[in-house]
C-alpha positions as CSV (number, residue, x, y, z in Angstrom):
1,X,15.0,3.9,-27.1
2,X,12.0,1.5,-26.4
3,X,8.8,3.8,-24.7
4,X,8.6,2.4,-21.5
5,X,12.7,3.0,-20.9
6,X,12.6,6.1,-18.4
7,X,14.7,8.9,-19.3
8,X,13.4,12.1,-17.7
9,X,12.6,12.0,-14.1
10,X,11.4,14.6,-11.1
11,X,14.1,15.2,-7.3
12,X,11.4,16.6,-5.7
13,X,7.7,14.5,-6.2
14,X,5.8,15.9,-3.8
15,X,3.0,14.2,-2.2
16,X,-0.3,15.0,-3.5
17,X,-2.5,11.6,-3.3
18,X,-1.6,8.5,-1.0
19,X,-3.4,5.3,0.2
20,X,-3.3,4.2,3.1
21,X,-4.5,0.6,4.3
22,X,-2.3,-1.1,6.9
23,X,-3.1,-3.7,9.7
24,X,-0.9,-2.2,12.2
25,X,-2.7,1.1,12.4
26,X,0.4,1.7,14.9
27,X,1.4,5.3,14.9
28,X,-1.4,6.7,12.0
29,X,-2.4,9.1,15.2
30,X,0.7,10.9,14.4
31,X,1.5,10.5,10.5
32,X,-1.3,11.3,8.6
33,X,-2.0,15.0,10.0
34,X,1.8,15.8,9.9
35,X,1.2,14.8,6.0
36,X,-1.9,16.7,6.1
37,X,0.0,19.7,7.3
38,X,3.1,19.4,5.7
39,X,0.3,19.3,2.4
40,X,-3.0,21.2,3.4
41,X,-4.2,19.8,-0.2
42,X,-3.3,16.3,0.0
43,X,-5.7,13.3,-0.6
44,X,-6.0,10.7,1.2
45,X,-7.3,7.0,-0.3
46,X,-8.3,4.4,2.0
47,X,-9.9,0.6,3.2
48,X,-12.1,-1.0,5.6
49,X,-10.3,0.0,8.7
50,X,-7.8,2.4,8.0
51,X,-10.5,4.7,6.1
52,X,-12.9,3.9,9.7
53,X,-9.4,5.0,11.6
54,X,-8.4,7.9,9.4
55,X,-11.9,9.1,9.8
56,X,-11.4,9.0,14.0
57,X,-8.5,10.0,14.3
58,X,-8.8,13.3,11.5
59,X,-12.4,14.4,12.7
60,X,-14.3,17.4,10.1
61,X,-11.0,17.5,8.2
62,X,-12.4,14.1,7.0
63,X,-14.9,15.3,4.3
64,X,-12.4,17.2,2.9
65,X,-9.3,15.1,3.1
66,X,-10.7,11.5,2.7
67,X,-11.9,9.1,0.3
68,X,-12.6,5.2,0.2
69,X,-10.8,3.6,-2.6
70,X,-14.4,1.8,-3.7
71,X,-15.7,5.1,-4.1
72,X,-12.2,6.2,-6.0
73,X,-12.5,3.2,-9.0
74,X,-16.6,2.7,-8.7
75,X,-16.1,-1.3,-7.3
76,X,-17.4,-2.1,-3.7
77,X,-15.0,-4.1,-1.7
78,X,-16.2,-7.8,-1.9
79,X,-17.5,-9.8,1.6
80,X,-15.1,-10.3,4.1
81,X,-12.7,-7.5,2.4
82,X,-11.6,-10.5,0.1
83,X,-11.0,-7.8,-3.0
84,X,-10.2,-4.3,-2.1
85,X,-7.3,-2.6,-3.5
86,X,-6.9,-4.8,-7.0
87,X,-8.3,-2.3,-9.9
88,X,-6.8,-1.0,-12.9
89,X,-7.4,2.3,-11.5
90,X,-5.1,1.8,-8.9
91,X,-2.2,0.1,-10.6
92,X,-2.1,2.7,-13.0
93,X,-2.2,5.5,-10.4
94,X,0.9,4.2,-8.8
95,X,3.2,2.4,-12.3
96,X,2.2,5.6,-14.5
97,X,5.1,8.0,-15.0
98,X,5.5,12.2,-15.0
99,X,7.3,13.1,-18.3
100,X,5.1,9.3,-20.6
101,X,2.6,10.7,-22.4
102,X,1.1,7.9,-23.4
103,X,0.5,7.6,-18.9
104,X,-0.3,10.9,-19.1
105,X,-3.4,10.5,-21.2
106,X,-4.5,6.8,-19.2
107,X,-4.8,8.3,-16.2
108,X,-7.0,11.8,-18.4
109,X,-9.2,9.0,-20.0
110,X,-10.1,6.4,-16.7
111,X,-10.0,10.0,-14.3
112,X,-7.4,7.9,-12.1
113,X,-4.6,10.4,-9.8
114,X,-1.0,9.5,-10.9
115,X,-0.7,7.7,-6.6
116,X,2.4,9.3,-4.7
117,X,2.1,7.2,-1.6
118,X,1.4,4.3,-0.2
119,X,1.5,2.6,3.8
120,X,1.1,-0.4,4.1
121,X,2.1,-3.1,6.2
122,X,1.1,-6.8,5.3
123,X,-2.3,-9.4,7.2
124,X,-0.2,-10.5,10.3
125,X,1.1,-14.1,9.3
126,X,3.4,-15.3,11.0
127,X,1.8,-13.6,14.5
128,X,-0.6,-16.2,13.6
129,X,1.4,-19.6,12.6
130,X,3.4,-18.4,15.8
131,X,-0.1,-19.0,18.0
132,X,-0.7,-22.6,19.5
133,X,-2.9,-24.3,17.1
134,X,-3.1,-22.5,14.5
135,X,-4.5,-24.6,11.3
136,X,-3.4,-24.1,7.5
137,X,-6.9,-22.9,7.1
138,X,-6.1,-20.1,9.6
139,X,-2.6,-19.3,8.3
140,X,-4.3,-19.3,4.6
141,X,-6.6,-16.7,5.3
142,X,-4.0,-14.5,6.7
143,X,-2.2,-14.6,3.0
144,X,-2.3,-10.7,2.5
145,X,-2.6,-10.9,-2.2
146,X,-3.8,-6.9,-2.8
147,X,-0.8,-5.0,0.0
148,X,2.0,-7.1,-1.2
149,X,0.6,-6.0,-4.9
150,X,0.6,-2.6,-4.2
151,X,4.3,-2.1,-2.1
152,X,5.6,-3.9,-5.1
153,X,3.8,-1.7,-8.1
154,X,4.6,1.8,-6.0
155,X,8.1,0.4,-4.2
156,X,9.2,-0.8,-8.5
157,X,8.6,3.2,-9.2
158,X,10.4,4.9,-6.8
159,X,11.2,6.9,-9.4
160,X,8.0,8.2,-8.8
161,X,6.2,6.4,-6.0
162,X,6.9,6.5,-2.7
163,X,6.6,3.3,-0.4
164,X,6.0,2.5,3.2
165,X,6.1,-0.3,5.3
166,X,7.3,0.3,8.6
167,X,5.4,2.5,11.2
168,X,9.0,2.9,12.7
169,X,9.7,4.7,9.3
170,X,7.2,7.8,10.3
171,X,9.0,9.4,12.0
172,X,12.2,10.6,9.5
173,X,9.5,11.2,6.5
174,X,7.7,13.4,8.4
175,X,10.7,15.1,9.0
176,X,11.7,15.3,5.6
177,X,8.1,16.8,4.1
178,X,8.0,19.9,6.4
179,X,11.7,20.5,5.7
180,X,10.9,19.3,1.5
181,X,7.5,21.2,1.0
182,X,5.2,18.4,0.8
183,X,7.6,16.9,-1.1
184,X,10.4,13.4,-0.3
185,X,13.2,13.5,-3.3
186,X,14.6,10.2,-5.3
187,X,17.0,9.3,-2.2
188,X,14.3,9.6,0.0
189,X,11.9,7.3,-2.3
190,X,15.4,4.7,-3.6
191,X,15.9,4.1,0.5
192,X,12.0,3.1,0.3
193,X,12.1,1.1,-2.0
194,X,15.0,-1.6,-0.4
195,X,13.2,-1.2,2.2
196,X,10.0,-2.4,0.8
197,X,11.3,-5.6,-1.3
198,X,12.8,-6.4,1.5
199,X,9.9,-6.8,3.9
200,X,7.6,-8.6,1.5
201,X,10.8,-11.0,0.4
202,X,11.1,-11.5,4.6
203,X,7.3,-11.7,4.3
204,X,6.5,-14.3,1.0
205,X,9.6,-16.3,2.8
206,X,7.9,-16.6,5.8
207,X,4.7,-18.4,4.0
208,X,6.8,-20.5,1.6
209,X,8.2,-21.9,4.7
210,X,5.5,-22.2,6.9
211,X,3.7,-23.8,3.0
212,X,6.9,-26.1,2.8
213,X,6.7,-27.7,5.8
214,X,3.6,-29.2,6.3
215,X,1.9,-32.3,4.6
216,X,-1.1,-32.9,2.1
217,X,-2.6,-34.8,5.1
218,X,-2.0,-32.6,7.4
219,X,-3.9,-29.8,4.1
220,X,-7.2,-32.1,4.1
221,X,-7.4,-32.3,7.3
222,X,-9.0,-29.3,7.1
223,X,-11.8,-29.6,4.4
224,X,-14.1,-31.6,3.9
225,X,-13.7,-32.6,0.2
226,X,-16.3,-33.8,-2.8
227,X,-15.5,-36.0,-5.4
């Protein structure tokens, strides 16, 4: 077998490290404290406005369980949040496999953490294009890059990682981690993976349909171009 073929996994994976970066912050006030109650040693990595919201929710507890992604990676967020999570340490943490020695060596070499859960929902592209008078530039600015990449990486690695894209899933997840000592099962992670890939498929199709229905003239109307 090749070194990238997985032959052994764990059914139950305890959520020790999670990354939270959401546009829709609905339900975080219940979900995040519930996850910490299920595992008091949980570390949460977060970005931008989500970090600020979690800090508000957690209060004094934030100092022990919440960390900014930029502090973790050593790379500050770029202007306007253009690049926040596209970093080697993040994707190493999402894609590594427990029983792959080379992967584990890479984690040690980079002082990276295995990330067990990603909680991500995407820039509101469909809501943006539904507004009256929206321009191609308005739409373009709401095409999420880091979010779908994290969702796809975590969903691909469902053998270890939980990919959470829907605030409507929070209650069910809390029930399961509370009953399973802070862990999710392979069945749980697989079901979340299927939901995650459906989420990104719909998102990409919406973008493709929107751009496909536009002419070059409509695009050019938004911009001045040089020679």
